[in-house]
Structure formats: structure tokens, C-alpha cells
C-alpha positions as CSV (number, residue, x, y, z in Angstrom):
1,M,-12.4,29.7,27.4
2,D,-12.9,33.2,28.1
3,N,-10.3,35.7,29.8
4,K,-12.4,35.3,32.4
5,D,-12.3,31.5,32.9
6,V,-8.9,32.1,32.0
7,N,-8.3,34.7,35.3
8,Q,-9.8,32.3,37.9
9,E,-8.3,29.0,37.0
10,F,-5.0,30.6,36.3
11,L,-5.7,31.6,40.1
12,D,-6.3,27.8,41.4
13,F,-3.3,26.9,39.3
14,I,-0.7,29.1,40.7
15,N,-2.4,28.3,44.7
16,S,-1.8,24.9,43.9
17,E,-0.5,23.1,41.3
18,T,2.7,25.0,40.5
19,V,3.8,24.4,43.7
20,K,3.2,20.7,43.8
21,M,5.3,20.6,40.1
22,L,8.1,23.1,41.1
23,A,8.6,20.2,44.6
24,N,7.8,17.1,42.5
25,F,9.4,16.8,39.5
26,S,8.3,13.3,39.0
27,T,4.1,14.4,37.5
28,D,3.6,13.4,34.3
29,Q,2.7,17.0,33.6
30,T,6.4,18.2,34.5
31,Q,7.9,15.4,32.6
32,Q,5.9,16.6,29.7
33,A,6.7,19.7,30.1
34,F,10.4,19.8,29.7
35,A,10.3,17.0,27.4
36,Q,8.6,19.5,25.5
37,F,10.9,22.4,25.8
38,N,13.8,20.0,25.2
39,Q,12.7,18.9,22.1
40,Q,12.4,22.4,20.8
41,W,15.2,23.4,21.6
42,Q,17.1,20.5,19.5
43,Q,15.2,21.9,16.9
44,L,15.9,25.2,16.8
45,N,19.8,24.2,17.6
46,Q,19.7,22.1,14.5
47,K,18.3,25.1,12.3
48,D,19.9,27.1,9.3
49,Y,21.7,30.2,10.4
50,S,22.6,31.0,7.3
51,D,19.6,32.9,7.2
52,P,19.1,34.7,10.7
53,S,15.6,35.5,9.8
54,S,14.2,31.5,9.3
55,W,16.1,31.5,13.3
56,L,14.4,34.6,14.3
57,D,10.5,32.7,13.2
58,S,11.8,29.4,15.0
59,M,12.3,31.6,18.2
60,F,8.6,33.1,17.5
61,N,7.4,29.6,16.8
62,I,8.8,27.8,20.2
63,Q,7.8,31.1,22.2
64,K,4.3,30.4,20.7
65,Q,4.2,26.5,21.7
66,Q,5.5,27.8,25.4
67,L,2.7,30.1,25.6
68,A,0.3,27.3,24.6
69,L,2.0,24.5,26.7
70,W,2.0,27.4,29.3
71,S,-2.3,27.7,29.4
72,K,-2.6,23.5,29.1
73,L,-1.4,23.5,32.4
74,I,-3.5,25.9,33.6
75,E,-6.1,24.5,32.1
76,Q,-5.3,20.8,33.7
77,S,-4.9,22.3,36.6
78,S,-8.4,23.4,36.9
79,T,-9.9,19.5,37.5
80,Q,-7.2,18.5,40.2
81,T,-7.7,18.9,43.9
82,T,-4.6,19.8,45.7
83,P,-3.6,19.5,49.6
84,V,-3.5,22.9,51.1
85,I,0.4,23.7,51.5
86,D,1.9,26.0,54.3
87,S,2.6,29.9,52.5
88,D,6.1,29.8,54.0
89,Q,6.8,26.5,52.9
90,I,5.6,27.2,49.9
91,E,8.2,30.7,49.2
92,Q,11.0,28.2,50.5
93,V,10.3,25.4,48.0
94,K,10.2,28.3,45.3
95,E,13.1,30.0,46.5
96,Q,15.3,26.5,46.3
97,I,13.8,25.5,43.0
98,F,14.4,28.5,41.0
99,E,18.0,28.6,43.0
100,Y,18.8,25.4,41.5
101,I,17.6,25.9,38.1
102,K,19.5,29.2,37.6
103,K,22.9,27.4,39.1
104,S,22.1,24.3,37.1
105,Y,22.0,27.0,34.0
106,I,24.9,28.5,34.5
107,A,26.7,25.3,35.0
108,T,26.3,24.1,31.7
109,T,26.2,26.8,30.4
110,G,29.5,27.0,31.3
111,T,30.7,23.9,30.2
112,L,29.3,24.8,27.0
113,T,31.1,27.6,26.6
114,E,34.3,26.0,27.7
115,M,34.2,23.1,25.3
116,A,33.5,25.2,22.5
117,K,36.6,27.3,23.3
118,N,38.6,23.9,23.1
119,S,37.2,22.8,20.3
120,G,40.6,23.7,18.0
121,L,38.6,24.0,15.0
122,E,40.4,26.6,12.7
123,P,40.1,30.7,13.6
124,H,37.0,31.5,11.8
125,E,35.0,28.0,12.2
126,Q,36.0,28.6,16.1
127,E,34.8,32.5,16.0
128,K,31.5,30.6,14.3
129,L,31.2,28.0,17.3
130,N,32.0,30.4,19.8
131,F,29.1,32.7,18.7
132,Y,26.8,30.4,17.9
133,T,27.3,28.8,21.8
134,K,26.8,32.1,23.2
135,Q,23.5,32.5,21.1
136,Y,22.1,29.2,21.9
137,S,23.0,29.3,25.9
138,E,21.9,33.0,25.7
139,A,18.5,31.2,24.5
140,M,17.9,28.6,26.8
141,S,18.5,31.0,29.5
142,P,15.7,30.2,32.4
143,D,14.7,33.9,32.2
144,N,13.5,33.1,28.4
145,F,10.7,30.8,29.8
146,A,7.2,31.7,31.3
147,M,7.9,28.2,33.8
148,T,11.7,29.1,35.0
149,N,11.6,32.7,35.8
150,P,10.2,33.5,38.9
151,E,9.2,37.6,37.7
152,V,6.9,36.3,35.0
153,I,4.8,33.8,37.9
154,Q,4.6,36.9,39.8
155,E,3.5,39.1,37.3
156,A,0.9,36.9,36.6
157,I,-0.1,36.0,39.7
158,D,-0.6,40.4,40.2
159,T,-2.5,40.6,37.4
160,K,-4.8,37.3,37.5
161,G,-3.4,35.1,34.5
162,Q,-4.0,39.1,32.0
163,S,-0.4,38.9,31.7
164,L,-0.2,36.1,29.8
165,V,-2.9,36.4,27.9
166,N,-1.4,40.2,26.9
167,G,1.9,38.5,26.0
168,L,0.6,36.1,23.9
169,K,-1.5,39.2,21.6
170,N,1.8,41.0,21.3
171,L,3.5,37.6,20.3
172,M,0.6,37.1,17.6
173,Q,1.2,40.9,16.4
174,D,5.1,40.5,16.3
175,M,4.8,37.0,14.6
176,E,2.5,39.5,12.0
177,K,4.7,42.0,11.4
178,G,7.7,39.5,11.0
179,R,9.8,41.1,13.9
180,I,10.0,41.6,17.5
181,S,8.5,45.0,18.6
182,M,11.4,47.1,21.1
183,T,9.4,50.2,20.9
184,D,5.9,51.4,20.7
185,E,6.0,52.3,17.4
186,S,2.4,54.0,17.7
187,A,4.4,57.1,19.4
188,F,6.6,58.3,16.9
189,S,5.4,59.6,13.0
190,L,8.2,60.9,10.1
191,G,8.0,64.3,9.6
192,E,5.5,65.4,12.6
193,N,7.3,64.4,15.6
194,I,11.1,62.2,14.2
195,A,12.8,63.4,11.3
196,T,11.2,67.1,11.8
197,T,14.4,69.5,11.4
198,E,12.9,72.0,8.9
199,G,13.7,71.2,5.1
200,A,12.6,70.5,1.8
201,V,13.6,67.7,-1.1
202,V,15.4,69.6,-4.2
203,Y,16.3,67.1,-6.4
204,E,15.6,63.4,-6.8
205,N,15.9,60.2,-9.1
206,E,15.7,56.5,-8.6
207,L,18.2,56.2,-6.1
208,F,17.8,59.2,-3.3
209,Q,16.3,62.1,-2.4
210,L,18.3,65.8,-2.1
211,I,17.4,67.6,1.5
212,H,18.2,71.0,1.8
213,Y,17.5,72.0,5.3
214,K,16.1,75.4,6.3
215,P,19.0,77.8,7.6
216,Q,18.3,78.8,11.6
217,T,20.6,81.7,11.1
218,T,20.8,85.0,9.2
219,E,24.5,84.1,8.4
220,V,25.8,80.8,7.1
221,Y,29.1,79.5,6.0
222,A,29.6,79.5,2.7
223,K,31.4,76.2,1.7
224,P,28.5,73.9,2.4
225,T,28.3,70.5,4.2
226,L,26.9,67.8,2.2
227,I,25.8,64.7,5.1
228,I,26.0,61.0,3.5
229,P,23.9,58.6,5.6
230,P,24.8,54.7,5.4
231,C,22.3,52.9,2.5
232,I,21.5,50.0,5.1
233,N,19.7,52.5,7.2
234,K,17.6,55.3,7.3
235,Y,18.8,59.0,7.4
236,Y,16.9,60.1,10.5
237,I,19.2,58.1,12.9
238,L,20.8,61.6,12.3
239,D,17.8,63.4,12.5
240,L,15.4,62.2,15.6
241,Q,14.0,64.9,17.7
242,P,15.5,68.3,17.9
243,H,16.9,67.8,21.4
244,N,19.2,64.9,19.5
245,S,19.2,66.1,16.2
246,F,23.1,65.7,14.6
247,V,21.3,67.5,11.6
248,N,19.1,70.0,13.5
249,Y,22.8,70.5,15.5
250,C,24.5,71.1,12.3
251,V,22.2,74.1,10.8
252,E,21.8,76.0,14.2
253,Q,25.5,76.0,13.7
254,A,25.6,77.6,10.5
255,Q,26.0,75.2,8.5
256,N,24.1,75.3,4.8
257,T,23.4,71.4,5.0
258,F,22.2,68.8,2.7
259,L,21.5,65.3,2.8
260,I,21.2,62.0,0.7
261,S,17.8,60.4,1.4
262,W,18.8,56.6,-0.4
263,V,15.7,54.7,-1.9
264,N,14.4,51.7,0.1
265,P,14.8,49.4,-3.1
266,T,12.5,46.6,-4.8
267,K,13.0,44.1,-6.5
268,A,12.6,46.1,-9.6
269,Q,15.6,47.8,-8.3
270,G,18.0,45.5,-7.5
271,H,20.2,46.3,-10.9
272,L,21.2,49.2,-8.9
273,S,24.9,48.7,-8.4
274,W,27.6,50.3,-6.2
275,D,29.1,52.3,-9.3
276,D,25.3,53.7,-9.5
277,Y,25.3,54.6,-5.8
278,I,28.5,56.4,-6.3
279,E,28.0,58.3,-10.0
280,N,24.4,58.7,-10.0
281,G,24.3,59.3,-6.0
282,V,26.9,60.9,-4.3
283,I,28.5,62.3,-6.8
284,N,25.6,63.6,-8.3
285,A,24.2,65.0,-5.1
286,I,28.0,66.7,-4.7
287,D,27.2,68.7,-8.1
288,I,23.8,69.6,-7.2
289,V,24.8,70.9,-3.9
290,K,27.3,73.0,-5.8
291,K,25.3,74.2,-8.3
292,I,22.3,75.4,-5.9
293,T,25.5,77.2,-3.7
294,S,27.2,78.2,-6.2
295,S,30.2,76.7,-4.7
296,N,33.3,75.1,-5.8
297,S,33.4,72.5,-3.1
298,I,31.4,71.0,-0.1
299,N,32.6,69.8,2.9
300,A,31.3,65.7,3.5
301,V,30.0,64.1,6.3
302,S,29.4,60.4,6.0
303,W,28.4,57.4,8.2
304,C,29.1,53.8,8.1
305,V,28.5,52.3,4.4
306,G,28.0,56.0,3.9
307,G,31.9,56.5,4.8
308,T,32.8,54.1,2.6
309,L,31.2,55.1,-0.4
310,L,32.4,58.7,0.3
311,A,35.7,56.9,0.3
312,S,35.3,55.2,-3.1
313,T,34.2,58.6,-4.0
314,L,37.1,60.8,-3.0
315,A,39.4,57.9,-4.7
316,I,37.2,58.5,-8.0
317,L,37.1,62.4,-7.9
318,H,41.4,62.7,-7.3
319,H,41.7,60.3,-10.3
320,R,39.1,62.5,-12.7
321,K,41.0,65.6,-11.4
322,V,38.4,67.1,-9.7
323,K,38.4,68.9,-6.7
324,S,34.8,69.3,-5.7
325,V,35.4,67.9,-1.5
326,S,37.3,70.1,0.5
327,S,37.5,67.9,3.7
328,A,35.4,64.8,4.6
329,T,34.5,63.7,7.9
330,F,33.8,59.6,8.4
331,L,31.5,57.9,11.7
332,T,32.3,54.8,12.5
333,T,33.6,54.0,8.8
334,L,35.1,50.5,7.9
335,V,37.6,51.5,4.6
336,D,40.1,48.4,5.7
337,F,37.8,45.2,6.2
338,A,40.3,42.6,7.3
339,E,38.7,42.7,11.0
340,P,35.3,43.4,10.8
341,G,34.4,42.5,13.8
342,E,31.7,40.2,15.2
343,I,29.9,40.7,12.0
344,S,32.3,38.1,10.3
345,V,30.6,35.4,11.5
346,F,28.1,35.4,8.9
347,I,30.8,36.3,6.4
348,D,32.8,33.3,4.5
349,E,32.6,32.2,1.1
350,Q,29.7,29.3,2.0
351,Q,27.4,31.5,3.8
352,V,28.0,34.8,1.8
353,E,27.2,32.7,-1.4
354,Q,24.0,31.4,0.2
355,L,23.2,35.0,0.7
356,L,23.5,35.9,-2.5
357,S,21.7,33.1,-4.3
358,K,18.8,34.2,-1.8
359,A,19.0,38.0,-2.6
360,K,19.9,37.4,-6.8
361,T,16.2,35.8,-6.3
362,E,14.4,38.1,-4.7
363,G,16.2,40.9,-6.3
364,V,17.3,42.6,-2.9
365,L,18.8,41.7,0.8
366,S,15.9,41.5,2.6
367,G,16.2,44.4,5.1
368,R,14.6,42.0,7.5
369,Q,17.1,39.6,7.1
370,L,19.6,42.2,7.5
371,A,18.6,43.6,10.6
372,T,18.0,40.5,12.8
373,A,21.9,39.5,11.7
374,F,22.3,42.6,13.8
375,N,20.1,42.1,16.3
376,L,22.0,38.4,16.7
377,L,25.1,40.4,17.4
378,R,23.8,41.8,21.0
379,S,20.8,39.4,21.5
380,R,21.0,39.3,25.0
381,D,19.6,43.3,24.9
382,L,18.0,43.6,21.1
383,I,15.8,39.5,21.1
384,W,16.1,38.0,24.6
385,S,15.3,41.0,26.9
386,Y,11.7,42.1,25.3
387,V,10.7,38.3,24.6
388,V,10.1,38.4,28.2
389,N,8.9,41.9,28.9
390,N,6.8,42.0,25.5
391,Y,5.6,37.9,25.6
392,L,6.4,36.3,29.1
393,K,5.3,39.5,31.0
394,G,2.9,40.7,28.9
395,K,4.1,44.5,28.7
396,Q,4.4,47.0,26.3
397,P,7.8,48.6,25.2
398,A,8.5,52.2,26.0
399,P,8.8,55.0,23.3
400,F,12.8,55.4,22.1
401,D,13.3,57.4,19.1
402,I,16.2,55.4,18.3
403,L,14.6,51.9,19.0
404,Y,12.1,53.0,16.7
405,W,14.7,54.1,14.0
406,N,16.1,50.6,14.5
407,G,13.0,48.7,13.2
408,D,12.8,50.7,10.3
409,S,14.9,48.6,7.9
410,T,16.1,49.3,4.4
411,N,16.9,46.5,1.8
412,L,19.8,46.4,-0.2
413,P,19.6,45.9,-4.3
414,Y,21.5,42.6,-5.3
415,E,23.8,44.0,-7.4
416,M,25.3,46.9,-5.0
417,Y,25.1,44.1,-2.1
418,Q,27.3,41.6,-4.0
419,F,29.9,43.9,-4.8
420,Y,29.9,45.0,-1.6
421,I,30.0,42.1,0.3
422,T,32.2,39.5,-1.6
423,Q,34.8,43.0,-2.3
424,M,35.0,44.7,1.0
425,Y,34.3,41.8,3.4
426,L,35.0,38.9,1.9
427,N,38.7,39.7,-0.6
428,N,39.0,43.5,1.5
429,N,39.9,45.0,-1.9
430,L,39.1,48.8,-0.8
431,S,41.8,48.9,1.2
432,K,44.3,47.3,-1.9
433,K,46.0,49.9,-3.8
434,N,44.3,49.3,-7.6
435,A,42.2,46.4,-6.8
436,L,39.4,47.6,-7.6
437,T,37.9,49.5,-10.2
438,I,34.8,51.1,-9.7
439,C,32.8,53.7,-11.9
440,G,35.8,53.5,-14.4
441,S,38.5,54.5,-12.0
442,P,41.3,52.5,-10.3
443,I,40.8,53.1,-6.7
444,D,44.0,53.6,-4.3
445,L,43.2,55.7,-0.7
446,T,46.0,56.9,-0.1
447,T,45.7,59.4,-2.9
448,I,43.1,61.2,-0.9
449,D,45.1,63.8,0.2
450,I,42.2,66.1,1.9
451,P,41.4,67.1,5.7
452,C,39.9,64.2,7.7
453,Y,38.0,63.6,10.7
454,F,37.2,60.3,11.6
455,L,35.2,59.7,14.4
456,S,34.8,56.4,16.1
457,T,33.5,54.7,19.3
458,I,35.1,52.1,21.5
459,G,32.4,50.2,21.6
460,D,31.4,49.8,18.6
461,H,30.4,46.3,17.4
462,I,29.8,46.8,14.3
463,A,32.3,48.9,13.1
464,P,35.4,48.2,15.6
465,W,37.2,51.5,16.6
466,K,40.7,49.7,16.2
467,S,39.8,48.9,12.2
468,T,38.2,52.2,11.6
469,F,41.3,53.2,12.7
470,K,43.1,51.6,9.9
471,G,41.6,54.1,7.3
472,T,44.0,57.1,9.2
473,E,46.9,54.9,8.0
474,L,45.4,54.6,4.7
475,M,44.6,58.4,3.5
476,S,47.4,60.6,3.0
477,G,45.8,63.9,3.9
478,K,45.7,65.7,7.4
479,I,43.7,63.5,9.8
480,E,42.0,63.9,13.0
481,F,41.1,61.0,14.8
482,V,38.3,61.1,17.5
483,L,37.4,58.1,19.8
484,G,34.2,58.6,21.3
485,A,32.5,56.6,24.3
486,S,29.3,53.8,24.1
487,G,29.1,51.9,20.8
488,H,28.2,52.2,16.8
489,V,24.9,54.1,16.9
490,A,25.0,55.9,20.8
491,G,28.0,56.6,20.6
492,V,27.9,58.7,17.8
493,I,24.2,60.5,18.6
494,N,25.6,62.1,21.7
495,P,24.2,65.8,21.9
496,V,26.3,68.5,23.4
497,S,23.0,70.1,25.1
498,K,22.8,66.7,27.2
499,N,26.3,66.4,28.1
500,R,27.0,62.9,28.5
501,R,29.7,60.6,28.2
502,H,33.4,61.6,26.9
503,Y,36.0,60.8,23.8
504,W,39.1,61.0,23.3
505,V,41.6,63.4,21.5
506,N,44.6,63.9,20.4
507,G,47.0,60.9,20.3
508,E,49.6,60.2,18.1
509,L,48.9,58.6,15.1
510,D,50.9,56.1,12.9
511,Q,51.7,53.8,15.9
512,G,48.8,52.0,15.3
513,P,45.5,52.1,18.0
514,E,46.7,51.0,21.1
515,H,49.8,53.6,21.4
516,W,46.9,56.1,19.9
517,L,44.5,55.9,22.5
518,E,47.9,55.3,25.1
519,S,48.9,59.1,24.2
520,S,45.7,60.4,24.2
521,T,43.5,63.3,26.1
522,K,40.1,62.1,27.7
523,R,37.8,64.7,27.4
524,E,34.3,65.3,28.9
525,G,31.3,65.7,27.4
526,S,29.8,65.2,23.3
527,W,32.6,65.3,20.8
528,W,30.1,67.2,18.7
529,A,31.3,70.5,19.7
530,H,35.5,69.8,19.0
531,W,33.8,68.3,15.3
532,R,32.1,71.6,15.1
533,L,35.9,73.9,15.9
534,W,37.1,71.4,13.2
535,L,34.5,71.7,10.4
536,N,34.6,75.6,10.6
537,K,37.8,75.9,10.2
538,R,37.2,74.6,6.8
539,A,34.3,75.9,6.0
540,G,34.9,79.7,4.4
541,K,33.7,82.9,5.6
542,K,30.3,83.4,6.2
543,I,27.3,84.4,3.8
544,T,23.6,85.9,4.0
545,A,21.9,82.8,4.8
546,P,19.7,81.4,1.5
547,T,15.9,80.7,1.4
548,L,14.5,77.5,0.2
549,G,13.3,77.9,-3.5
550,S,15.1,80.0,-5.8
551,E,16.0,80.3,-9.8
552,S,18.3,77.6,-9.6
553,Y,15.9,74.6,-7.7
554,E,12.6,73.9,-7.0
555,V,11.0,72.7,-3.9
556,I,9.6,68.8,-5.0
557,E,8.1,68.5,-1.6
558,P,8.5,69.2,2.5
559,A,11.4,67.3,4.2
560,P,11.8,64.5,5.2
561,G,10.1,63.8,2.0
562,R,8.3,60.1,0.6
563,Y,11.7,58.3,0.0
564,V,12.3,57.6,3.7
565,K,8.6,56.8,4.4
566,V,8.5,53.5,2.5
567,T,8.5,50.8,4.9
568,L,9.1,47.2,4.4
569,D,5.4,46.7,5.5
570,D,4.6,48.5,2.6
571,M,6.3,46.3,0.0
572,S,4.7,43.3,1.2
């Protein structure tokens, strides 16, 4: 059946059979449709949730079957004749039926949620049950299916069925990619309109490339800034477009700025360990920056897992009696994992054992699997809204730099991930004095006595702010804690130029997070300006800005470098 036939048959179907189906739930076609719908959701509900990627595959397949069923109903309708129904009557029946479906859904999911809450399981199992009940409830929303979403039906009418054709095309493309498209990926290209801050790769090894950014001022602060991003994601979340680039802001503020660009590891690099990421990664980068700048120490800025690596590094350097870091900034960083937030539903011995077994076989923890797990934490916004928009309405997602970055996932080496998930999340050993030995040094975070700036965000579901606050109670240096608005990403990427949102400062420490917030002061705008003033006090005097390339090092290639451009698709 070509597109022209589909369009005509769809119009015939909408004008007659759809309304008949909605008005009379006893027809054979409707019974068949809802029987298949129910069977599919029963199959989905029985899937093994220990592998979120398999759940995503199931969702793709169900949407494919639903679109095929919808097309089949359209095709069948063309061979049937139905009486003419008054248009006002049609609208009234449609409104009644969709209102019924909506209320039925709310009542059913409300009952399911209440039953789950009162199941009396032990705390962790209760948390998992509540989470997956929510997942099931959000997934079975009438909005997510063509037959029960009036906006989808109207879109199909307005486009003469083309929206369904486009939706199936979008779905097939996403199935081939193995992920849901959240943005127009063709709108961005690294080094052209994203990750464009001028700089050069000045060092590389198996783990990372070191980028030195070109100064934009005639003078810079003598003490250089080294940015340590998370190795779970690519660094350019900190260097999106010029107007919202944290890296560009640092350079504009006369900071001599360097950044670690982590490798996207392949199976052959599965042996890389947490020790490697610190000794050959962070500590190595610190030494190179010191050598290039002829500085005795640096200011370190870290985010998320990058901050966990930095905290480990600082404890090691203290044990070695090396004073290479003058101050540390921790952006939404966990160092105490006792209460890691919603991600804990994926973390217990049984689930971790399954994940590690698969990761050991593959050499890496799949970046797609990791991304799906994080997306499930916000499934309504990061999964189902795109299912409706892309597949049911047949629309293309709009360009959005943060979502482009979100879809550009990275793997984690098996050895590194095994240490991280067991020692941090399962056992919370980083927060315990001398419970870990890393790079030959016992780890005691209380020995970290340099000035530290903690930025947390009040809506963070990956690193909850009350848990990140515990870092202020573990380290012994002068602490500055700031709480930003919004979440894990949007709360950090909050440029001064936009003057959006707000943040809290100057709360009283050492009496817990609730007291800190009660005693704090709310300020409008971005935390970036507050942090800049804090860092400038620790950046030394101004010196003549360096040029990229000198006798002490060579330029390997322009920023953003090769490592950040390697995608999971390149590895498949």
C-alpha cells in the first residue's frame, strides 16, 4: 500500500470506523486491538529490569506493533460501510470516551501506586517496587498510544495520515540507532557549532587528551585552572555553545584553563582501573599543567564522577605530602554514597552482580545501557514525551544542545566500573577512614585541608544535594557550600549572561543540610559569578597570557580533539 492509498483509507477510516469503534466497544476489531494491547503490556511487565537496555528494546517493539495494529485497522476500515453520523454527535462521543479512558487510567494507576506503597517490603525492595510501579504507570498512560491519545488522532486527521507514516519511519530509525532521538542530531557538529572554545590538545595517552584553551585576555591569573569532567559523559557539556559554555566563561575571566577529555573506551581497554584514572589520569594531568605553566600548584574544578576522582586524588596527594592543588571545586559531586538518590533502585548485590558479569564479558559497561538507566529516572520527560512526539505524532525533535550531549554516551572500562560501583555505591568505602587503598595510599578524606567549593543543585536526582552536602562534613579545609536551583545538568549550566534562576549561599555549616538551607541567603541569577570571585582570591597575581605552543610542549591537534569525537556508533 503506497502513501496515497494510506492517506485516502485513513480519511475514510476517521470519518466512519474510528467513531464507531469508540462508540461501541463490543466490535471484533476493538476487542482484538485491546486484547493485543493488554498482552503486550503483560509481556513488558515481565521483562528483566536489571538490564534497562532490554526494557528499551521492548518498548520499541511494542510501539512498532501498536503502529502496525493502527495501520491494520485503517486498512480493514476501507472495506466496510458505516452509517453517516452527525458531526456534533461524533465530537460528543469522542469527548466522553477519552474522558472515560483518562479517568479510568488515573483510577487504576492510583490503586496500583497505593497497593505498592502498602506492600510492607524491606526498604530497598519497597523502593524498587515503588519505582517500577511508577515506570509501569507512566508507560501505560493513554497518551503513549495512538488509539487513546486524541491529539495523535487529530494530528493524523490534519496530515491525512502522513504523521503515522512519519512516526513509523522515525521509530525504525531509532530502533536502528538503539536509542530515542531527543534532538535534531544533524543540527550539531563538534568543533563547528558546539565545543568551539579555541584551544589545542597538548598531551595524550591511553586515558585522556589534555586541552589547553587559548587565553582571550592579555593577562591571566598565574595559577592555572584544570577542569576534571566526569568520565561517564563527554566533557563538552561544559563547552556547549559560546553563550552557555562554562569553559568559555573561565577563559573570559582570565583563567589559564586546561581540561581533561577522557577516552571513550573500547573492549580492549576494559583493563583500565580506578587507579589508572587517578595515577595516569588526574595526577598525570596535574603534573603536566604545572610543567607547562611553570606553576607550583593548580586550582582544580570537577563535576560528578570527576569530583569523586578528584577527592580520591587529593587524599593520595596528602598522603604523599605533595601540595599540587591549591583549591578544589566540586560540582554536584558525591563522596558519601550512603544515600545516592533514585539511582539506588538499580544498585543491590544481585543487580550489580548481573551488570558486572555482562560488563566483564563485553570488557566495558555499555554507555547506552547506562544512559537508559539514567533516562528511566525521568522517563516521562526523557522517554515518553519523545515517544508521543516522534512516533505517534510523526514530528522531528527540535535542536537542543544539552539533549544532543545527553545522547552522545560513553562506555566505562570493566575494571574501573567494578571498583566504582562496589566500593562507592555498594560499600560506601570512600567516606570511611582508611577503608580503601588507591594507588598505594590509604584514603582519608578528612586529610583534605585545602579550600573547597561545593556546588549542589536542589533538584538533583543523580547526586541529591543533601548527600553531596556530606562532603563538607568530611573534608577539613575552609568550605564554601552553594546550592543552585534546577537539576544535575541545568543547575550547573546556568550562564551569567542569561541571569536566570537563583542560588543559596552563606548558610551555617556543621549542623546538617536542613539547617544550612534555613540559615542561607537566596540570591537571584547564576552561581558562576559567585564562584568566579571565590576562585580569583586563590588564583594568584596576573601575568602575561601565554601563547599556545612553546618549548615545553607541542600542539598535537586543535580542540576539541579526536577522543571526544568517538561515538558508540563508531565502535559498533
